[in-house]
C-alpha positions as CSV (number, residue, x, y, z in Angstrom):
1,M,-8.5,-39.6,39.0
2,T,-6.1,-42.4,40.5
3,S,-5.3,-45.3,38.5
4,R,-5.4,-48.8,40.0
5,P,-2.3,-51.3,39.4
6,A,-3.0,-54.1,37.2
7,V,-4.0,-57.4,39.0
8,P,-1.9,-60.4,38.0
9,D,-3.9,-62.9,36.0
10,N,-3.4,-65.7,38.7
11,L,-4.9,-63.4,41.3
12,A,-7.9,-62.0,39.5
13,G,-11.2,-63.3,40.3
14,A,-12.5,-62.9,36.7
15,R,-11.3,-61.9,33.3
16,L,-13.2,-59.9,30.5
17,I,-12.0,-61.4,27.2
18,I,-12.6,-59.1,24.0
19,D,-12.1,-61.0,20.7
20,L,-11.2,-58.5,18.2
21,D,-11.2,-61.2,15.4
22,A,-14.8,-61.6,16.0
23,L,-15.4,-57.9,15.9
24,A,-13.8,-57.8,12.5
25,A,-15.7,-60.8,11.5
26,N,-19.1,-58.9,12.5
27,Y,-18.1,-55.9,10.5
28,R,-17.6,-58.2,7.4
29,R,-20.9,-59.9,8.1
30,V,-22.8,-56.5,8.3
31,A,-21.1,-55.2,5.2
32,A,-21.9,-58.5,3.4
33,E,-25.6,-57.8,4.4
34,L,-25.4,-54.2,3.0
35,N,-24.2,-55.7,-0.3
36,G,-22.2,-52.9,-1.8
37,V,-23.9,-50.1,0.3
38,T,-21.2,-48.2,2.3
39,C,-20.9,-49.7,5.9
40,A,-20.0,-47.2,8.7
41,A,-19.3,-48.1,12.3
42,V,-20.8,-46.6,15.3
43,V,-18.2,-46.4,18.1
44,K,-20.0,-44.2,20.7
45,A,-19.6,-45.0,24.4
46,D,-16.1,-46.0,24.1
47,A,-17.0,-48.4,21.4
48,Y,-19.9,-49.7,23.6
49,G,-17.5,-50.3,26.4
50,I,-14.9,-52.4,24.8
51,G,-12.4,-49.6,24.1
52,L,-12.5,-47.1,21.2
53,D,-8.8,-47.2,21.0
54,R,-9.0,-51.1,20.2
55,A,-12.3,-51.2,18.2
56,A,-12.0,-48.3,15.8
57,P,-8.6,-49.3,14.2
58,V,-10.2,-52.8,13.6
59,F,-13.1,-51.4,11.7
60,W,-10.8,-49.1,9.7
61,A,-8.7,-52.1,8.7
62,Q,-11.9,-53.9,7.5
63,G,-12.7,-50.9,5.3
64,A,-14.8,-48.6,7.5
65,R,-14.2,-44.9,6.5
66,S,-17.2,-43.1,8.1
67,F,-17.8,-43.3,12.0
68,F,-20.3,-42.1,14.4
69,V,-19.9,-41.1,17.8
70,A,-22.3,-39.5,20.5
71,H,-20.1,-36.7,22.0
72,P,-17.7,-34.3,20.4
73,A,-15.1,-35.5,23.1
74,E,-15.3,-39.1,21.7
75,G,-14.9,-37.4,18.2
76,V,-11.6,-35.6,19.3
77,Q,-10.3,-38.9,20.7
78,L,-11.2,-40.8,17.5
79,R,-9.5,-38.2,15.3
80,G,-6.4,-38.9,17.2
81,L,-6.6,-42.4,16.1
82,L,-7.8,-42.1,12.7
83,P,-6.7,-38.9,11.0
84,E,-8.4,-39.5,7.7
85,A,-11.9,-40.8,9.0
86,E,-15.3,-39.0,8.5
87,I,-16.5,-38.6,12.0
88,V,-20.1,-37.6,12.5
89,V,-21.1,-36.4,16.1
90,L,-24.7,-37.6,16.7
91,N,-25.3,-35.1,19.5
92,G,-24.2,-32.2,17.3
93,A,-22.3,-29.0,18.2
94,L,-23.6,-27.1,21.2
95,P,-23.1,-23.4,21.2
96,G,-19.4,-22.5,21.6
97,M,-18.2,-25.8,20.2
98,E,-18.0,-24.7,16.4
99,D,-14.3,-23.9,16.4
100,D,-13.4,-27.1,18.0
101,F,-15.5,-29.1,15.4
102,R,-13.9,-27.2,12.6
103,T,-10.2,-27.8,14.1
104,H,-10.8,-31.5,14.5
105,R,-12.9,-31.9,11.3
106,L,-16.0,-33.2,13.1
107,V,-19.3,-33.4,11.3
108,P,-22.3,-32.3,13.6
109,A,-25.6,-33.9,13.2
110,L,-28.1,-31.0,12.9
111,N,-31.0,-32.2,15.2
112,G,-33.3,-29.0,15.1
113,L,-33.8,-25.9,13.2
114,A,-31.8,-24.1,15.9
115,D,-28.9,-26.3,15.1
116,V,-29.3,-25.5,11.5
117,E,-29.4,-21.8,12.0
118,R,-26.3,-21.9,14.3
119,W,-24.1,-23.9,12.0
120,R,-25.3,-21.9,9.0
121,S,-24.4,-18.6,10.8
122,Y,-20.9,-20.0,11.7
123,C,-20.3,-21.2,8.2
124,T,-21.1,-17.8,6.9
125,K,-18.9,-16.2,9.4
126,I,-15.9,-18.1,8.4
127,D,-16.9,-18.0,4.7
128,D,-16.6,-21.8,4.6
129,A,-19.4,-24.4,4.0
130,L,-18.5,-27.1,6.4
131,P,-20.1,-30.3,6.1
132,A,-23.1,-31.4,8.4
133,A,-25.5,-34.2,8.7
134,L,-29.3,-33.3,8.7
135,H,-31.1,-35.6,11.1
136,I,-34.8,-36.1,10.7
137,D,-37.0,-37.7,13.3
138,T,-39.3,-40.0,11.3
139,G,-40.6,-41.6,14.6
140,M,-37.7,-42.4,16.9
141,C,-38.8,-39.5,19.0
142,R,-35.2,-38.8,20.3
143,L,-33.2,-36.6,18.1
144,G,-33.8,-34.9,14.9
145,L,-36.1,-32.3,13.3
146,D,-39.5,-33.0,14.0
147,L,-42.3,-33.2,11.3
148,G,-43.2,-29.5,11.8
149,E,-39.5,-28.4,11.3
150,F,-39.0,-30.8,8.4
151,N,-42.1,-29.3,6.7
152,R,-40.6,-25.8,7.2
153,V,-37.4,-26.8,5.6
154,A,-39.4,-28.6,2.7
155,A,-41.5,-25.4,2.1
156,D,-38.4,-23.1,2.2
157,P,-35.2,-24.9,1.2
158,G,-33.3,-21.6,1.5
159,L,-33.0,-22.4,5.2
160,L,-30.2,-24.8,4.2
161,D,-28.5,-22.2,2.0
162,D,-24.7,-21.9,2.6
163,L,-24.6,-25.5,4.1
164,D,-22.9,-28.5,2.9
165,I,-25.4,-31.2,3.8
166,A,-23.3,-34.3,3.4
167,L,-25.8,-36.8,4.9
168,V,-29.6,-36.9,5.5
169,M,-30.3,-39.5,8.2
170,S,-33.0,-40.9,10.3
171,H,-33.5,-43.8,12.7
172,L,-35.9,-46.6,13.2
173,A,-37.7,-47.0,16.5
174,S,-38.8,-50.8,16.1
175,A,-36.5,-52.3,13.7
176,D,-35.8,-55.3,15.9
177,D,-39.6,-56.0,16.0
178,I,-40.3,-58.0,12.8
179,D,-44.1,-57.7,13.3
180,S,-44.2,-53.9,13.9
181,P,-45.9,-51.7,11.3
182,Q,-43.9,-48.7,12.4
183,S,-40.8,-49.5,10.2
184,S,-42.7,-49.5,7.0
185,R,-44.4,-46.2,8.1
186,Q,-41.1,-44.6,8.9
187,L,-39.6,-45.9,5.6
188,D,-42.4,-44.2,3.7
189,L,-41.8,-40.9,5.6
190,F,-38.1,-41.1,4.9
191,R,-38.7,-41.6,1.1
192,R,-40.7,-38.3,1.4
193,V,-37.8,-36.6,3.2
194,R,-35.5,-37.7,0.5
195,A,-37.8,-36.3,-2.2
196,H,-37.5,-32.9,-0.5
197,L,-34.0,-33.2,0.5
198,P,-32.1,-35.0,-2.1
199,M,-28.7,-33.6,-1.1
200,G,-25.7,-35.6,0.1
201,R,-26.1,-39.4,1.1
202,A,-29.0,-40.9,2.6
203,S,-28.7,-42.9,6.0
204,F,-31.6,-44.8,7.4
205,A,-30.7,-48.2,8.6
206,A,-28.7,-48.8,11.9
207,S,-28.2,-52.2,13.4
208,S,-31.5,-54.1,13.1
209,A,-32.7,-52.2,10.1
210,I,-29.8,-53.4,8.0
211,F,-31.4,-57.0,8.2
212,L,-34.8,-55.8,7.1
213,G,-33.8,-55.7,3.5
214,A,-32.2,-53.6,0.8
215,H,-35.1,-51.1,0.6
216,Y,-33.9,-49.8,4.0
217,H,-30.4,-49.4,3.1
218,F,-30.2,-46.3,1.0
219,D,-26.6,-44.9,0.8
220,L,-25.0,-45.7,4.0
221,G,-25.7,-48.3,6.8
222,R,-24.5,-47.3,10.3
223,P,-24.4,-50.6,12.5
224,G,-23.8,-50.1,16.3
225,V,-24.5,-52.6,18.8
226,V,-24.8,-55.5,16.2
227,L,-20.9,-55.1,15.5
228,Y,-20.3,-56.0,19.2
229,G,-22.3,-59.2,19.0
230,V,-26.0,-58.2,19.9
231,N,-28.6,-60.1,18.0
232,P,-30.1,-57.7,15.3
233,T,-33.0,-60.3,14.7
234,P,-34.3,-61.5,18.1
235,H,-36.7,-63.7,16.3
236,L,-33.9,-65.7,14.7
237,P,-30.8,-67.2,15.9
238,N,-28.0,-64.6,16.3
239,P,-26.2,-64.3,13.2
240,M,-23.2,-62.4,14.8
241,A,-20.1,-63.7,16.5
242,Q,-19.6,-63.2,20.3
243,V,-17.2,-60.4,20.9
244,V,-17.1,-60.4,24.9
245,R,-16.8,-63.2,27.2
246,L,-16.4,-63.1,30.9
247,Q,-14.5,-66.0,32.7
248,A,-14.7,-66.3,36.6
249,K,-13.2,-68.7,38.9
250,I,-15.3,-71.0,40.9
251,L,-14.8,-70.8,44.6
């Protein structure tokens, strides 16, 4: 890959301005909404395009200690920036990645029983119960154990033996739609999940769900796009500060 030389400001047709103070203010706003519940930070996709190396230290300075990325490569990069952070990889550890997760202290999300069995086998092999996040699909239909797999685990908790389940998580599908009944249905199902899987912390609320009320918060909120200025409540004025601005010259 070849790098392009920087364009002098006076010759640039446009400038993208990223306000790190606004980014910090947004984290504080979400943390206040969580009202004492731990506030993580989602920094996947290069911190939603604004730069992981710029955004992650801002969140750390504001008190974030748990971070979520999508891919293990992002986790490795983040580990170089924040040596003491908890880093959860949402896509999990694909076969052959286990040693790298251990080396870089990355926490895989277990998104199916095959993931559970593979991580369990690895932990048994190295005789060390490494932490993992158990992801249950309550209606997002994207990642996580489906209802059939969850029922198997609920009926046979021994499937999780020798695992350190540090986090049990799910994700709302319609949290930004205040009139959708889906959120309350998913909440009822997640409460059932926690009744069967009480280990570790519970994390249910991402960006918009954090603004649905305290009954969605559980132990850890994981705001993502809301931190970068996107309105979590489209039916109301945006409570978040604008982080990104584009300035262009008029011909």
